[in-house]
C-alpha positions in Angstrom: -44.6 18.1 2.3 -43.7 17.1 5.8 -39.9 17.3 6.1 -37.6 16.3 8.8 -34.3 18.2 8.7 -31.6 16.5 10.6 -28.7 18.8 11.4 -31.2 21.6 11.1 -29.5 23.8 13.6 -26.2 23.9 11.7 -25.1 26.5 9.1 -26.6 24.9 6.0 -29.4 23.1 7.8 -30.8 26.2 9.4 -30.9 28.0 6.1 -32.7 25.0 4.6 -35.2 25.0 7.4 -35.9 28.7 6.8 -36.4 28.3 3.0 -38.5 25.2 3.4 -40.9 27.0 5.7 -41.0 30.0 3.4 -42.1 28.0 0.4 -44.9 26.2 2.4 -43.4 22.9 3.6 -44.0 21.7 7.1 -40.7 21.4 8.9 -39.4 19.5 11.9 -35.8 19.7 13.2 -33.5 17.1 14.9 -30.0 18.2 16.0 -27.8 17.1 18.8 -26.4 20.6 19.1 -22.8 19.4 19.1 -22.0 21.9 16.4 -25.3 23.6 15.7 -27.1 26.5 17.5 -30.6 26.3 19.0 -30.9 30.0 18.3 -30.7 29.3 14.6 -34.1 27.5 14.6 -37.3 29.5 15.1 -39.2 28.6 18.2 -42.3 28.0 16.0 -40.7 25.0 14.4 -40.8 21.7 16.4 -37.2 20.9 17.6 -35.8 17.7 19.1 -32.3 17.6 20.6 -31.2 14.1 20.0 -28.4 12.1 18.3 -29.1 10.1 15.1 -28.0 7.1 17.1 -31.4 7.2 18.9 -33.2 5.1 16.4 -36.4 4.7 18.5 -36.5 8.5 19.2 -36.2 9.2 15.5 -38.9 6.7 14.7 -41.3 8.4 17.1 -40.6 11.8 15.5 -41.0 10.5 12.0 -44.4 8.9 12.9 -45.7 11.8 15.0 -45.3 14.3 12.2 -46.1 11.9 9.3 -42.7 12.8 7.8 -42.5 12.3 4.0 -38.9 13.2 3.4 -35.7 13.5 5.4 -33.2 16.2 4.5 -29.9 15.0 6.0 -27.2 17.7 6.9 -26.0 16.1 10.2 -22.3 15.5 9.9 -18.9 16.2 11.2 -17.1 18.1 8.5 -13.5 19.1 9.3 -11.0 17.4 7.1 -8.1 17.8 9.5 -10.2 16.6 12.4 -11.3 13.6 10.4 -7.6 12.5 10.0 -7.1 12.9 13.8 -10.4 11.3 14.9 -11.5 8.9 12.1 -13.6 6.8 14.4 -15.7 9.8 15.4 -16.3 10.5 11.7 -17.3 7.0 10.8 -19.5 6.8 13.9 -21.3 10.1 13.4 -21.4 10.3 9.6 -21.8 6.6 8.7 -23.1 4.5 11.6 -25.6 7.2 12.7 -26.9 7.5 9.2 -27.6 3.7 9.3 -29.6 4.4 12.5 -31.6 7.1 10.7 -32.3 4.7 7.8 -33.5 2.1 10.2 -35.9 4.6 11.8 -37.1 5.7 8.4 -37.8 2.1 7.4 -39.7 1.4 10.6 -41.8 4.6 10.1 -42.4 4.0 6.4 -40.5 7.1 5.1 -39.0 6.5 1.7 -37.4 9.8 0.6 -34.0 11.3 1.6 -32.0 14.2 0.3 -28.4 13.7 1.5 -25.9 16.5 1.8 -22.8 14.9 0.4 -19.5 16.6 -0.7 -17.2 17.0 -3.6 -14.5 15.7 -1.2 -15.7 12.3 -2.3 -13.8 12.9 -5.6 -10.4 13.4 -3.8 -7.9 15.1 -6.0 -9.3 14.7 -9.6 -7.0 14.9 -12.5 -9.4 17.0 -14.5 -11.5 20.0 -13.6 -14.3 21.1 -13.6 -15.5 18.0 -11.7 -18.5 16.2 -13.2 -20.7 13.6 -11.6 -18.9 10.8 -13.5 -15.5 11.8 -12.1 -14.0 8.8 -10.2 -14.7 9.1 -6.5 -11.3 8.6 -4.7 -11.5 10.5 -1.4 -8.2 11.2 0.3 -9.4 11.6 3.9 -11.8 10.0 6.4 -14.3 12.9 6.0 -14.6 12.3 2.2 -14.7 8.5 2.7 -17.4 8.8 5.3 -19.6 10.7 2.9 -18.8 8.2 0.0 -19.7 5.3 2.3 -23.1 6.8 3.0 -23.7 7.3 -0.8 -22.9 3.6 -1.3 -25.2 2.6 1.6 -28.0 4.6 0.1 -27.5 2.9 -3.3 -27.5 -0.5 -1.7 -30.6 0.3 0.4 -32.4 1.6 -2.6 -31.7 -1.7 -4.4 -33.3 -3.6 -1.5 -36.3 -1.3 -1.2 -37.6 -0.3 -4.7 -39.9 2.4 -3.3 -37.0 4.2 -1.6 -35.8 7.4 -3.4 -32.8 9.5 -2.6 -30.6 12.3 -3.8 -26.9 12.9 -3.0 -25.8 16.5 -3.6 -22.0 17.1 -3.9 -20.5 20.6 -3.3 -17.4 22.3 -2.0 -17.4 25.7 -0.4 -20.7 27.1 0.9 -20.6 30.8 1.8 -22.8 33.8 2.5 -25.7 34.3 4.8 -29.5 34.7 4.7 -30.5 37.7 2.6 -32.5 39.1 5.5 -29.6 38.9 7.9 -31.4 36.4 10.3 -29.0 33.5 9.8 -25.2 33.1 9.2 -22.1 31.1 9.9 -21.0 30.4 13.4 -18.4 27.7 13.7 -16.0 26.8 16.4 -13.3 26.7 15.2 -13.9 28.8 12.1 -11.8 27.5 9.3 -13.7 28.6 6.2 -12.0 31.3 4.0 -14.7 34.0 3.9 -15.6 34.0 7.6 -11.9 33.9 8.5 -11.3 37.0 6.4 -14.3 38.8 7.8 -13.4 38.0 11.4 -9.9 39.5 10.6 -11.6 42.6 9.1 -13.6 42.9 12.4 -10.4 42.7 14.4 -11.3 39.4 15.9 -8.2 37.9 14.4 -4.8 39.6 14.2 -4.0 38.5 10.6 -5.0 36.2 7.8 -2.6 33.5 6.5 -2.5 32.7 2.8 -1.1 29.2 2.4 0.9 29.0 -0.8 1.5 31.6 -3.5 3.3 29.4 -6.0 0.4 27.3 -7.4 0.0 27.0 -11.2 -2.9 29.5 -11.2 -3.0 33.1 -12.5 -2.1 34.7 -9.2 -0.4 31.7 -7.5 -3.1 30.9 -5.0 -5.6 28.1 -4.8 -8.8 28.3 -6.8 -12.1 27.0 -5.3 -15.8 27.4 -6.1 -18.1 29.2 -3.7 -21.8 28.6 -3.7 -24.2 30.8 -1.8 -26.0 29.0 1.0 -29.4 30.1 -0.1 -28.8 28.9 -3.7 -27.6 25.6 -2.3 -30.7 25.2 -0.1 -33.0 26.1 -3.0 -31.3 23.2 -4.9 -32.0 20.8 -2.1 -35.7 21.8 -2.1 -36.0 21.5 -5.9 -34.3 18.0 -5.8 -36.6 16.9 -2.9 -39.7 18.0 -4.9 -38.4 16.1 -8.0 -38.0 12.8 -6.2 -40.2 10.0 -7.3 -40.4 6.4 -6.1 -37.2 4.7 -7.0 -35.4 7.9 -8.0 -31.6 8.0 -7.5 -30.5 11.6 -8.2 -26.8 12.6 -8.1 -25.9 16.2 -8.6 -22.9 18.5 -8.3 -23.6 22.0 -7.0 -21.5 25.0 -7.8 -21.5 28.3 -9.7 -19.5 27.0 -12.6 -16.3 28.8 -11.9 -13.7 29.2 -9.2 -12.2 32.1 -7.3 -8.6 32.3 -6.0 -7.7 33.0 -2.4 -6.4 36.4 -3.4 -9.6 37.2 -5.4 -11.6 36.4 -2.3 -9.3 38.4 -0.1 -9.6 41.4 -2.5 -13.4 41.0 -2.5 -13.5 41.1 1.3 -11.5 44.3 1.2 -13.8 45.9 -1.3 -17.0 44.9 0.5 -15.8 45.9 4.0 -13.7 48.9 3.0 -11.0 47.6 5.3 -7.4 46.5 4.6 -6.8 42.9 5.7 -3.5 42.2 7.4 -2.0 39.2 5.5 0.8 36.8 6.2 2.0 34.5 3.4 2.9 31.0 4.3 3.9 27.8 2.6 1.5 25.4 0.9 -0.6 23.1 3.1 0.0 19.4 2.3 -2.8 18.0 0.1 -4.2 21.3 -1.2 -4.8 20.9 -5.0 -4.3 24.0 -7.1 -7.8 24.1 -8.6 -11.0 22.5 -7.6 -14.5 23.4 -8.8 -17.6 21.5 -9.7 -19.6 21.4 -13.0 -23.3 21.8 -12.1 -24.5 21.5 -15.7 -26.5 18.4 -14.9 -28.8 19.9 -12.3 -29.2 23.1 -14.4 -30.3 21.0 -17.4 -32.5 18.5 -15.6 -34.2 20.7 -12.9 -33.6 24.2 -14.3 -31.7 25.2 -11.1 -29.7 28.4 -11.6 -27.7 30.1 -8.8 -28.7 33.7 -8.1 -25.3 34.6 -6.6 -22.5 34.1 -9.1 -20.2 37.1 -8.3 -18.0 36.8 -5.2 -18.7 40.3 -4.0 -22.4 39.6 -3.8 -21.8 36.4 -1.8 -19.3 38.2 0.6 -21.8 41.1 1.1 -24.4 38.9 2.6 -21.8 37.3 4.9 -20.5 40.7 5.9 -23.9 41.9 7.0 -24.2 38.9 9.2 -20.8 39.2 10.8 -21.2 43.0 11.4 -24.4 42.3 13.4 -23.2 39.1 15.0 -19.4 39.4 15.6 -19.6 36.8 18.3 -22.1 34.5 16.6 -25.6 33.6 17.7 -25.1 34.0 21.4 -24.2 37.7 21.5 -25.4 40.4 19.1 -23.5 43.7 18.9 
């Protein structure tokens, strides 16, 4: 299949590009490089640096490569930033997706796999989270993703041939098995990379926010899905799309790990003691959040390969050891 990956130079998008090519799909990448890295996309893959707001440019790319499906990872994704800059999030994540859909309509492309988020659920009263859990996001980031889901549903109603999938997940972690790709964010706020950067001496200490949650060790529990498992799921869903399909799936490993469990895992994998400071809870951090991925396992037979936290951390550690300063400088 001819696939356009928008946001294909980002962390998840670049891993999707790699796996798509490996299983025989023809891939084209569009990314504005505001958060992504050109170095993360092989030079053998057609690459276009452009914003999704460029409807005409997108239409030309879609037509030139006879694209059959768009895989959509292009988004701003910092919760705190979304609170401070809501208009940027609604412009980038929502308005520019409308531009992308206009280009797809003009080019006759009727399939999309959308990278959504479990943040659309907000703070659910019951976990694990299932697809039927009410979607009540509590920040502009989550709302922007929910708005896109609703736009896709409305558009599909008006265009019966259009098919789409929305995939909801929380914490993506790890790196490519062969060490060629990994995480490189600025700023880096994710738990595992933050711990690994501390292990490398790039940060003086790691702060644990809250130790009095109603969990076994007092710290927050979240699910962590390996980036390659996540991208395999995107590909399986894409291949399952038929005219008129509307596929909604949660993605996760079916259990959560606490902050302290992840901290201890990083210490085991790296063999290094992490300097830790314990701080108060952050406002709005629920005690336990993890998704139930039973539906996609049952319907598409997707099963995550990485289910133990040490195995996930190990792949990330290999990347960070070789790329302590990210893509631009290798040790």
